[in-house]
N, C-alpha and C positions, 0 to 999 in steps of 0.2 A: 785506484788504477784499473785500468781498462785491455784485457786480456782480447786479440785481433786472431781469428782462425780463420785461415787458407785453405782449406780441404781440397786436393786435385786428385786425380785417378789413383796415385800412387805414392802420394807427400800430403803430410801435413807444416804446413807452415805457420808459423806463430809469431805474433811481437806484442809489446806488452807497452801501455802508452800511460803519460801520468794525465792529469784533468786538463793540464796546458799543452795537448798534444808535444808533449817529451816524450821519445825513446828511448824507453829503459832499457829492452833487451829482447833479441831477434833470434829465433833458432827454426828448425826443421825437423823432421822425421822423413827420411826416405827413403824409397823401395818397401810401401808396405805391402806385408803380403808374404815377404821374404825377406833374405839376408840384406840388413840395410843400415842405417844408422841415425843417431841421436846428435843434430848440433844444437849447441846452445850459446849463443855468445863464441867465444874462441876454441871452446871444447867439443871434442866429437868423440863419441862412444859407439861403437858398433853394436846393434842389436838385432833381433827381429821382431816382427810385430805380424800378428794373423790378419788384423782389419782396423779400420779408422778409430774403432771404440779402444782398442789394444794400445795404438799408436799414440791415441789421447791420454791414457790411463799412465803410460810409460813417458810422456811430455811433461804430463803435470808433476810426476814425481820430480822429473830434473828443475824443475821451474820450486818446485817446494826445498830442494836443495840446493838453490841460487838464491830463496829467501823469500821467493814470492809464491804465497802458498793461497788456496781459496779464499781464506777469511780477507786477505788482503785486497781482493777484487770487489768491483765496485758492478763491474758488468762485463759480459764479453759480447762481442760483433764477428757477424760471420757476412766474409764474401759468398753470395752464390751467383751462379752466373746467369740464369734467366730466370725475371719474373714473368714472364710472358704479358698479358697485356690486363693482368689485375693486380700486381705487383710495380708500382711505378713510380715508387718512392720508397725509402727507406722504413722498415718496420719494427714495432718490437715482438719477439716470438712468442706467438700465440697458439692454441691449436688450428684456430682459421689461417692462421700465415702458415704455419706447417702443412694443412691441405692445400693451401694455394702452389706452394713450391712443389709437392707433391702433384700436385695438377699440370704443373710447368715441365715435369719431367721429360715428356714425349719430346717435348722442344729442344733438351739437355740433357739426352740421356748417360752420357760418360761425365758429369759433372753433377747434377743437380741431386743426385743422390747421395755421393759423399759430402757434398756441404752439409745436406741433412743429417748425414750419419753423423756428423762432428757435433751438431746440435743438440742430437736426441741422445749421443753421449755423455756429454756435458750435463745435459738435464737431469742424465740418472744417477750421477756423482753430486752435483751440486743441483739441486730443484729450485733452491731459494736465490740463486743467482740470475738476475734477468740476463737475458740476452738478446740480440739483437740482430737486423740481417741488412746488408746493402745489395743492392740488386746491380748486376754489370750491364743489364739493359735499360734501367730507369732512365737515366740520363736523356736518353733519346726518344722516352715518351711524349716528350713536346714538338716532335714533329710532328706537322702536320698532315692527315691522311692522303692527299695527293703524294708525299714523300714516301708514304711506307704499304702503299694500297699497289699488288701487281695488277696488271691487267689481266684478270683469270676470272672465273667461275665464281659468283657469291658464295657457293657451298665449299669451295676450296678454300677461299678466302676466312670463312666462318669458321674452318677447321684449324685457323692458324696460321694457312700460308699468307706472311707477309713480311713486309721490313722490319725488322726489330734493332739492329745494331747492337753494338757490343764497344767492348775498351772504357764504358761510361763512367767507372769509378774513376779513370785516367783523367778524364776530361773535366770530371766535375770538382778532381782535385788540382786541375789546372785553373777552372776561373776561382776557386778559392786564391790559390796563390797569387794571383793577380791584385785582391781585393776590388779596392776603388777605381783601380788604375786598368783595368777590362778594357778594352778597345770596343765597342759597339758590335764591328764586324770583323770575328775573329776566324782565320783559316786555322784549325788544331789539325795535327799529324802527327798520331803515333806511331811510330817507327821503330819494329824488334822483329822478332822471328815473324812474329803476327802483325799485320800491319793494317792501320785503317785513318781514315780522315774525319773531320767533325766541321760543318759548319756552325759556328758559335754566333749567335747575333742577340743582342744583349743579354747574356748570360744562359741562352736558352739553345737547345741543341736544337737546329730545323732541318738539318739534312746529316745523311752519314753514310759512308760508302759499303759498310760491312749490311747483311740483309736477314734474310730469314737463318743463316749460317754465320760463322765467322770466316767461311771458304770465301764469299764474293768480294768485290773489290780491289783492293792493290794488289800487284804484283808482291808475293809473300817469302819467307824464306824454304817453307815447304810445301806451300798451298798455291794454287792454281793463279786466285780471283778468278776476275770475270770472266768464265767463258760459256760460250753459246750453248743451251737447253739442248738443241739436236744433237751437238758434239758430245755431250755426256751421253745421251741415248746411245750412240754408236757406238761409246769406248764400252758403256755398261753391257750392248748384246755382246760385246768380244768377251770380256773380261769377267763379266756377273757385278752384280753390286756391291759386295763387299770389296774389290779389289780395286773397282774403281773408284771408291772410297778412299780406300788406304791411297792410292796411287793420287787421286787431286788432295789429299788432305796432308801426305807423308811425304811424297813422292816428286812434287811438283816444284813451283816457285823458282827460286835461286838455286837449288839442289840440282833442278831438271837441267834450267839454262846453263848454270856455270859449275854444276858437278860439286857444289859447296854449297852450305845454307848458312855460313858463317862470311857476314858481310866485311869483316875486318880481313880475313881471309883473302875476299875476292878483290878487295882494295890494294892489297900488297901484293900480289901475281900482276903479271904484265902481259897475258895473252889474249888472245882475242875473243876467247869463250866466258872468262872472266870479265872482260869491259861488256859485253854485249849485255849479262846478266845486272851487272851494276846500269846501265844505260837504261835496259828493259825497267829495271823498279823506279828508277827515277822519272822515267817519261810516263809511265802510267800513274805512278801518284801526281805528277802537273796535271795529266789528262783529267783525272777525277777531281784534282783542286779547282779546274779551270769551273767544275760543273758546282763546286761547292761556294765559289764565288759567285756566281750566277745566282743560286738559290738567297745568297746573301745582298745582292745586290750590290754588288761590290765588295772591298776588303780593305781594313785598316790597319791589319796587322795579322803577322803568322808567326805562330808557334811551334815547336820542334819539341818532343818527349819522346821516352821509350829508348833502347839499347842503342838502337842506330841511330834514331834522332839527336839523342844528344851528346853522343861520339863520335859520328860519321860526318866530317866538316863536308869533304867532297860531296857527297851526297845530297847534304843540305845545299849546298851551291851549285850542283847539278840541276834539282829541281827550283832552284830559286832563279834558275836562268830562265829554264822554261816560263816561269811566272814574271821576267820581267816584262810583258807586256801588258800586264795591270800597273805598272808604275812602280815607283821606289816606296815599298812598304818597309817598316820597323820588322824584324827577326827575333824574336824569343827562345831562349832553351829553356827548357821546364824541366826541373827531374821529376821522374813519374816516383808517385808514392800512392799505391792505391792502399795500402795498410792504414796509413793515416788518414786518408780520406772517412773509412770505415769507421776508425775511431771517432772522428768529428762526425759524423754521421749518428754515432751513440750517442753521444755527449750532446746532441741538438735535441735528439729525443727523451732524454734523461734531462732536458732543462736544468734550472739553477740548481746547484748543490743546497 
């Protein structure tokens, strides 16, 4: 069995898969660093954890009580948000890979340290267990330079200021779910509280809406999406860097436009503010979709995933109405399953049993 770990800023999600990618059990430790809970299967137990290492220890105990002990695991696999320009495909965790993940911390200071903490904590208690890592940016490493380069001086580009793209595990899982039926030119939209889209040509990402950070691109739940750099400078001059960051990432998007970042709530309301927020979300998704379609030289199919993409038919319909000018193309709804993709990556690296 493979243990998949997804360490967030204050949570640790886990899921156990068999070698045929069947999910056996899933759970999470919430509110790490304070009073929280361990959820495993249908059971929830209140607990307090000091840090990610403590959270992992408690989760391993809970798994053992459920019959999944360390000796029954063949590997562990981790989600790492940012691989930078070095880690562009899944990898077995080695000292060199750990060093490369550390080097990408400036690009994802809120996420990579926690991803590393889970790896190192597991390594301490199970040093003989092979560990693997999948990177949220890796799927977009196939983007051409013309798509990733900002028109800025070389010194800044060399310092890492470029488009990376995110939600790569979701898109990789989508490609895998199509199998041999994968359309040659697929417009993929991952729509949730975080939202992005990807131009997938012959199974490879050639353009995506997110850039240096997950802030850019589409209107999102609490993120602004694209905004002029001069406007950011003006806001920052008035509010300061930290408050501007908080505003653009936590207090913008649907939350700013409609007073709520829950698309279900907005769709159930019948006021002008909510309607405008939904229209803004759909309009800008379609605007960016047009760009992605140009990058592919056309479109053969559209696929939606993510909480909004999978469940909000009115949003899908509005976006497809904007895209009607490109002709009548098949629309697919794909369940997002990043954990399954992480397990799939590990199994591929492990090779035949």
